[in-house]
BAKOLSE-478635 format. One record per residue (C-alpha): residue number from 0; residue in three letters; y, z, x. Coordinates in Angstrom, 1 decimal. Example, Ala and Ser with C-alpha at 12.3 -4.5 7.8 and 13.67 -1.06 7.14 Angstrom:
! BAKOLSE-478635
NODE  num  residu      c2      c3      c1
NODE    0     ALA    -4.5     7.8    12.3
NODE    1     SER    -1.1     7.1    13.7
! end
This chain:
! BAKOLSE-478635
NODE  num  residu      c2      c3      c1
NODE    0     UNK   109.1    83.9   -44.7
NODE    1     UNK   105.2    84.3   -43.4
NODE    2     UNK   102.7    81.5   -44.3
NODE    3     UNK    99.7    83.0   -45.8
NODE    4     UNK    96.7    81.9   -43.6
NODE    5     UNK    93.9    79.7   -46.2
NODE    6     UNK    92.1    79.3   -43.5
NODE    7     UNK    91.4    83.1   -42.6
NODE    8     UNK    91.0    84.1   -46.8
NODE    9     UNK    88.3    81.0   -46.6
NODE   10     UNK    86.6    82.1   -43.6
NODE   11     UNK    86.7    86.0   -45.5
NODE   12     UNK    85.2    84.4   -48.5
NODE   13     UNK    82.7    82.8   -46.8
NODE   14     UNK    81.5    85.9   -44.9
NODE   15     UNK    81.9    88.4   -47.5
NODE   16     UNK    79.7    85.8   -50.2
NODE   17     UNK    76.8    85.4   -47.4
NODE   18     UNK    76.7    89.3   -46.6
NODE   19     UNK    76.0    89.3   -50.3
NODE   20     UNK    73.5    87.0   -50.6
NODE   21     UNK    75.1    84.9   -53.1
NODE   22     UNK    75.0    80.8   -53.2
NODE   23     UNK    77.8    78.8   -53.7
NODE   24     UNK    76.4    77.8   -57.2
NODE   25     UNK    75.8    82.1   -58.0
NODE   26     UNK    79.6    82.1   -57.0
NODE   27     UNK    80.8    79.5   -59.4
NODE   28     UNK    78.9    80.4   -62.0
NODE   29     UNK    80.3    84.0   -61.8
NODE   30     UNK    83.9    83.2   -61.3
NODE   31     UNK    84.4    80.1   -63.6
NODE   32     UNK    85.5    77.6   -60.9
NODE   33     UNK    83.4    75.0   -59.9
NODE   34     UNK    81.5    74.7   -56.3
NODE   35     UNK    84.2    71.9   -55.6
NODE   36     UNK    87.3    73.7   -56.0
NODE   37     UNK    85.0    77.2   -53.8
NODE   38     UNK    83.9    74.9   -51.6
NODE   39     UNK    87.7    73.8   -50.4
NODE   40     UNK    88.6    77.4   -51.1
NODE   41     UNK    86.1    78.2   -48.1
NODE   42     UNK    87.6    75.4   -45.9
NODE   43     UNK    91.1    76.2   -46.3
NODE   44     UNK    91.7    73.1   -48.0
NODE   45     UNK    93.5    74.3   -51.2
NODE   46     UNK    95.4    76.5   -52.2
NODE   47     UNK    94.4    79.2   -54.5
NODE   48     UNK    96.2    80.8   -57.5
NODE   49     UNK    96.0    84.7   -57.7
NODE   50     UNK    94.1    84.1   -60.9
NODE   51     UNK    91.3    82.4   -58.9
NODE   52     UNK    91.2    85.3   -56.2
NODE   53     UNK    91.2    87.7   -58.6
NODE   54     UNK    88.4    86.3   -59.9
NODE   55     UNK    86.7    85.6   -56.0
NODE   56     UNK    87.6    88.7   -55.3
NODE   57     UNK    85.4    90.5   -58.5
NODE   58     UNK    82.5    88.2   -58.3
NODE   59     UNK    82.8    89.1   -54.2
NODE   60     UNK    82.8    93.1   -55.2
NODE   61     UNK    86.7    93.4   -53.3
NODE   62     UNK    89.9    93.4   -54.4
NODE   63     UNK    92.7    90.5   -53.8
NODE   64     UNK    94.4    92.8   -51.2
NODE   65     UNK    91.3    92.8   -48.9
NODE   66     UNK    90.9    88.8   -49.0
NODE   67     UNK    94.8    88.3   -48.1
NODE   68     UNK    95.0    90.7   -45.2
NODE   69     UNK    93.3    92.8   -42.9
NODE   70     UNK    93.4    95.6   -44.3
NODE   71     UNK    92.1    97.3   -47.6
NODE   72     UNK    94.3    99.9   -49.2
NODE   73     UNK    92.0   103.5   -48.9
NODE   74     UNK    92.3   106.8   -50.4
NODE   75     UNK    91.0   109.9   -50.3
NODE   76     UNK    92.9   111.5   -54.0
NODE   77     UNK    93.7   108.6   -56.6
NODE   78     UNK    95.9   110.2   -59.1
NODE   79     UNK    95.8   110.1   -62.9
NODE   80     UNK    98.5   107.3   -63.3
NODE   81     UNK    96.5   105.6   -60.5
NODE   82     UNK    93.8   104.3   -62.0
NODE   83     UNK    93.0   101.0   -63.5
NODE   84     UNK    92.5   101.5   -67.2
NODE   85     UNK    91.0    99.1   -69.9
NODE   86     UNK    91.4    99.4   -73.4
NODE   87     UNK    88.9    97.3   -75.6
NODE   88     UNK    90.4    98.2   -79.2
NODE   89     UNK    87.7    96.6   -81.0
NODE   90     UNK    84.8    98.4   -79.2
NODE   91     UNK    87.2   101.8   -79.2
NODE   92     UNK    86.4   101.8   -75.5
NODE   93     UNK    88.3   103.0   -72.8
NODE   94     UNK    87.4   102.4   -69.4
NODE   95     UNK    89.3   104.2   -66.2
NODE   96     UNK    88.1   102.8   -62.8
NODE   97     UNK    89.0   103.8   -59.3
NODE   98     UNK    88.2   102.5   -56.1
NODE   99     UNK    88.6   104.9   -53.0
NODE  100     UNK    88.9   101.4   -50.2
NODE  101     UNK    86.0   103.1   -48.5
NODE  102     UNK    83.0   101.6   -49.0
NODE  103     UNK    82.2    98.4   -51.9
NODE  104     UNK    81.3   101.2   -54.8
NODE  105     UNK    83.2   101.0   -57.8
NODE  106     UNK    83.9   104.2   -60.4
NODE  107     UNK    83.9   104.3   -63.8
NODE  108     UNK    84.1   106.4   -66.4
NODE  109     UNK    84.1   105.1   -70.5
NODE  110     UNK    84.7   106.8   -73.2
NODE  111     UNK    83.6   104.8   -76.2
NODE  112     UNK    85.0   106.5   -79.9
NODE  113     UNK    82.5   106.5   -83.0
NODE  114     UNK    83.1   103.3   -86.0
NODE  115     UNK    83.6   100.7   -83.6
NODE  116     UNK    84.2    97.1   -85.4
NODE  117     UNK    81.8    95.3   -82.8
NODE  118     UNK    79.7    96.3   -79.7
NODE  119     UNK    80.3    96.2   -76.3
NODE  120     UNK    80.3    92.5   -74.7
NODE  121     UNK    77.3    91.8   -73.4
NODE  122     UNK    77.8    91.8   -69.6
NODE  123     UNK    75.8    90.7   -66.5
NODE  124     UNK    76.9    91.8   -62.9
NODE  125     UNK    76.1    90.8   -59.4
NODE  126     UNK    75.1    94.3   -58.3
NODE  127     UNK    72.9    97.0   -59.4
NODE  128     UNK    74.7   100.4   -61.8
NODE  129     UNK    73.8   103.7   -62.2
NODE  130     UNK    75.0   105.4   -65.7
NODE  131     UNK    75.1   109.1   -66.6
NODE  132     UNK    76.1   110.3   -69.7
NODE  133     UNK    78.2   112.9   -70.0
NODE  134     UNK    78.6   113.7   -73.5
NODE  135     UNK    77.8   112.6   -76.7
NODE  136     UNK    75.0   109.5   -77.1
NODE  137     UNK    75.0   106.2   -76.1
NODE  138     UNK    73.3   103.0   -76.8
NODE  139     UNK    72.0   100.1   -74.3
NODE  140     UNK    71.0    97.3   -75.1
NODE  141     UNK    68.8    95.9   -71.8
NODE  142     UNK    66.2    93.8   -71.8
NODE  143     UNK    66.3    92.6   -75.6
NODE  144     UNK    65.6    96.2   -76.0
NODE  145     UNK    67.8    99.4   -77.4
NODE  146     UNK    67.4   103.0   -75.9
NODE  147     UNK    69.6   106.0   -77.0
NODE  148     UNK    71.3   107.7   -73.9
NODE  149     UNK    72.0   111.6   -74.7
NODE  150     UNK    74.0   114.1   -72.6
NODE  151     UNK    72.6   114.3   -69.2
NODE  152     UNK    70.2   111.1   -69.1
NODE  153     UNK    71.1   108.3   -66.6
NODE  154     UNK    69.9   104.3   -66.4
NODE  155     UNK    69.8   101.9   -63.4
NODE  156     UNK    70.3    98.8   -64.6
NODE  157     UNK    69.3    95.9   -62.0
NODE  158     UNK    71.7    93.2   -60.7
NODE  159     UNK    72.1    90.0   -62.9
NODE  160     UNK    70.2    92.0   -65.8
NODE  161     UNK    72.2    91.2   -69.2
NODE  162     UNK    73.0    94.4   -70.8
NODE  163     UNK    75.7    96.1   -73.6
NODE  164     UNK    76.8    99.2   -74.4
NODE  165     UNK    78.5   100.9   -77.3
NODE  166     UNK    78.7   104.2   -79.6
NODE  167     UNK    76.6   103.6   -83.1
NODE  168     UNK    76.7   107.8   -83.5
NODE  169     UNK    78.9   109.7   -85.1
NODE  170     UNK    80.3   111.3   -81.7
NODE  171     UNK    82.6   110.1   -78.9
NODE  172     UNK    80.3   109.4   -75.9
NODE  173     UNK    81.8   109.5   -72.4
NODE  174     UNK    79.5   108.1   -69.3
NODE  175     UNK    80.0   107.9   -65.3
NODE  176     UNK    78.8   104.2   -64.2
NODE  177     UNK    78.4   103.8   -60.3
NODE  178     UNK    78.6   100.1   -59.3
NODE  179     UNK    76.5   100.4   -56.1
NODE  180     UNK    77.6    97.0   -55.1
NODE  181     UNK    75.8    95.2   -51.8
NODE  182     UNK    77.0    94.7   -48.6
! end
């Protein structure tokens, strides 16, 4: 059985963190992991769980496969059954994500049906995002302001800006999101 090279994983995490310009404190904030744990991870002194690797991968805008191997899965086509899908029942929200593996971008289609019991959760990311409304009216809270985006409208959300999205209207809304992650 092959051993996992913890030092190589740690070096890759350190390199990605520095490429993105993140401090250890920022990485700790976005992963919920302690600075000490992350420091030991970067130096190969501890063995992370898959859950902790996933948290780090998300914060570093990559995936676990890229962290533990020398290659990332690259795809030219992503079939319907290969998409990552997240369902948020209380917000009546479905998020379909695709990552082709060629760059550091994530593409998402977010559908929100009317009549949700809750607004979307407040989000804050380490990267900017672009939203394009394909149908319906998307409500975005950003910087203590509320914006209704109609079909064809777009919005840029800078990194680290708190925001939330929801549908407060009586028709379904569909939007496309591009997470422009820094290198």
